[in-house]
Every structure is written in C-alpha cells, then in structure tokens.
Residue frames relative to the residue before (quaternion, step in Angstrom):
aa qw qx qy qz dx dy dz
T 1.0000 0.0000 0.0000 0.0000 0.00 0.00 0.00
E 0.4631 -0.6668 0.5091 0.2861 3.52 -1.09 0.69
E 0.6072 0.5480 -0.3468 0.4591 3.57 1.26 -0.39
P 0.5113 -0.6555 0.4579 0.3150 3.59 -1.18 0.44
H 0.6654 0.4930 -0.2829 0.4840 3.61 1.32 0.06
A 0.5698 -0.5604 0.4725 0.3715 3.55 -1.24 0.49
P 0.6646 -0.5019 0.3502 0.4287 3.63 -1.18 0.40
Y 0.0368 -0.8009 0.5973 -0.0209 3.56 -0.95 0.93
D 0.5873 -0.5965 0.4400 0.3251 3.52 -1.31 0.48
R 0.2638 -0.8023 0.5203 0.1268 3.56 -0.25 1.27
V 0.5767 0.6116 -0.3763 0.3896 3.58 1.14 -0.61
V 0.7694 0.3091 -0.1791 0.5294 3.60 0.96 -0.81
L 0.2523 0.8090 -0.4998 0.1793 3.59 1.21 0.37
T 0.6225 0.5524 -0.3613 0.4206 3.63 0.97 -0.71
S 0.6038 0.5602 -0.3730 0.4272 3.62 1.11 -0.52
Y 0.5049 0.6364 -0.4213 0.4032 3.59 1.24 -0.36
F 0.7028 0.4510 -0.2562 0.4869 3.55 1.06 -0.78
S 0.6497 0.4878 -0.3088 0.4945 3.58 1.32 0.05
G 0.7621 -0.4192 0.2001 0.4511 3.56 1.06 0.71
R 0.5514 0.5843 -0.4244 0.4178 3.61 1.19 0.02
S 0.4434 -0.6886 0.5052 0.2720 3.54 -1.17 0.57
P 0.6493 -0.5021 0.3828 0.4239 3.61 -1.21 0.35
Q 0.6027 0.5681 -0.3570 0.4320 3.63 1.07 -0.66
D 0.6201 0.5587 -0.3382 0.4346 3.60 1.11 -0.68
L 0.7057 0.4813 -0.2562 0.4525 3.59 1.13 -0.55
L 0.4555 0.7133 -0.4427 0.2962 3.61 1.25 -0.20
L 0.3530 -0.7171 0.5644 0.2063 3.53 -1.11 0.76
G 0.8280 0.2080 -0.1584 0.4961 3.56 -0.97 0.83
D 0.6251 -0.5304 0.4324 0.3754 3.49 -1.39 -0.02
P 0.4483 -0.7116 0.4662 0.2742 3.64 -0.61 1.05
A 0.5810 0.5920 -0.3731 0.4155 3.61 1.15 -0.51
T 0.4842 0.6720 -0.4284 0.3611 3.60 1.22 -0.36
W 0.7062 0.4847 -0.2674 0.4414 3.58 0.92 -0.89
D 0.6368 0.5193 -0.3250 0.4683 3.59 1.30 -0.17
R 0.5129 0.6567 -0.4160 0.3641 3.60 1.26 -0.13
P 0.5641 -0.5938 0.4447 0.3625 3.59 -1.06 0.68
G 0.8187 0.2541 -0.1981 0.4753 3.55 -0.98 0.86
V 0.6535 0.4500 -0.3117 0.5228 3.58 1.29 0.03
G 0.0453 0.8190 -0.5697 0.0504 3.56 -0.87 0.90
M 0.1159 -0.7478 0.6482 0.0844 3.51 -1.23 0.56
H 0.1690 -0.7836 0.5938 0.0700 3.55 -0.86 0.97
L 0.1822 -0.7990 0.5690 0.0682 3.56 -0.56 1.21
A 0.8360 0.1635 -0.1450 0.5033 3.55 -1.26 0.57
T 0.5465 0.5954 -0.3892 0.4420 3.55 1.05 0.84
R 0.2079 -0.7727 0.5900 0.1078 3.55 -0.78 1.03
V 0.3634 -0.7226 0.5475 0.2147 3.57 -0.89 0.96
D 0.2791 -0.7723 0.5538 0.1381 3.56 -0.84 1.05
A 0.7995 -0.0918 0.1009 0.5850 3.59 1.02 -0.78
V 0.1789 -0.7341 0.6429 0.1261 3.52 -1.29 0.53
D 0.1355 -0.7691 0.6223 0.0545 3.56 -0.74 1.10
T 0.2318 -0.8251 0.5019 0.1169 3.57 -0.08 1.31
E 0.6219 0.5365 -0.3526 0.4485 3.60 1.10 -0.54
A 0.7331 0.3813 -0.2176 0.5194 3.59 0.95 -0.89
R 0.3039 -0.7709 0.4900 0.2706 3.60 1.33 -0.32
V 0.4819 0.6278 -0.4363 0.4282 3.51 0.86 1.12
V 0.1906 -0.7336 0.6411 0.1206 3.54 -1.13 0.78
R 0.1987 -0.7751 0.5908 0.1039 3.58 -0.92 0.94
C 0.0607 0.7894 -0.6030 0.0977 3.53 -0.81 1.11
G 0.8596 -0.1316 0.0686 0.4889 3.56 -0.59 1.14
G 0.7566 -0.3806 0.2098 0.4885 3.58 0.91 0.85
T 0.6483 0.4732 -0.3133 0.5075 3.57 1.29 -0.07
E 0.2072 -0.7551 0.6072 0.1354 3.57 -1.11 0.71
V 0.0840 -0.7802 0.6197 0.0128 3.54 -0.93 0.98
G 0.3036 -0.7563 0.5535 0.1714 3.56 -0.72 1.07
Y 0.0766 -0.8046 0.5875 0.0403 3.55 -1.21 0.47
D 0.3598 -0.6724 0.5993 0.2433 3.52 -1.35 0.43
A 0.7648 0.0276 0.0105 0.6436 3.57 1.06 -0.90
L 0.1300 -0.8057 0.5771 0.0309 3.56 -0.92 0.92
V 0.1082 -0.7637 0.6344 0.0503 3.56 -0.95 0.95
L 0.1349 -0.7867 0.5999 0.0546 3.56 -0.75 1.08
A 0.0661 -0.7688 0.6360 0.0062 3.55 -0.76 1.10
T 0.2887 -0.8310 0.4536 0.1425 3.54 -0.19 1.28
G 0.3211 -0.7808 0.4931 0.2101 3.60 1.15 -0.37
S 0.3259 -0.7173 0.5704 0.2322 3.52 -1.23 -0.54
S 0.2009 -0.7567 0.6007 0.1620 3.52 -1.26 0.17
A 0.5011 -0.6679 0.4640 0.2960 3.53 -1.04 0.79
C-alpha cells in the first residue's frame, strides 16, 4: 500500500470520528501478516509488476511472489 496504514474499512471511516480507534477499522485478521510467506509493504508505491518473472518492483527493490493481490485503493 502507498499509505502508511494497514488496509482499513473505508465505508465505516466516519465512525473513526465518533470515538472508534484506527484498530477498529482494520480489515481482516492482523495475524495474517505474521504468517510465513505473507507480506505487506506499507508506504510503498509499486513501479512495475513483471508477471512473467513474478516480481514486483518498488522504489528500486524487487520482491518476488507466488500469489499477488493488488488493492488499488482510492484517492480523495
């Protein structure tokens, strides 16, 4: 994600301003990111995806993958 935060539920984002914490808005189980072979890169913009080589390029770094999930997000 290009954002500095883990994926969160944008639909209920207004409830954040009603006393809920950012942790309450997280999508999925946070333990997912602690599993072997699973990674999440925060504050990272993807420059290119090479599907043949199964490599993602981000800021001069190459990260290999077996399965890739792209979450395009949104911008205000």
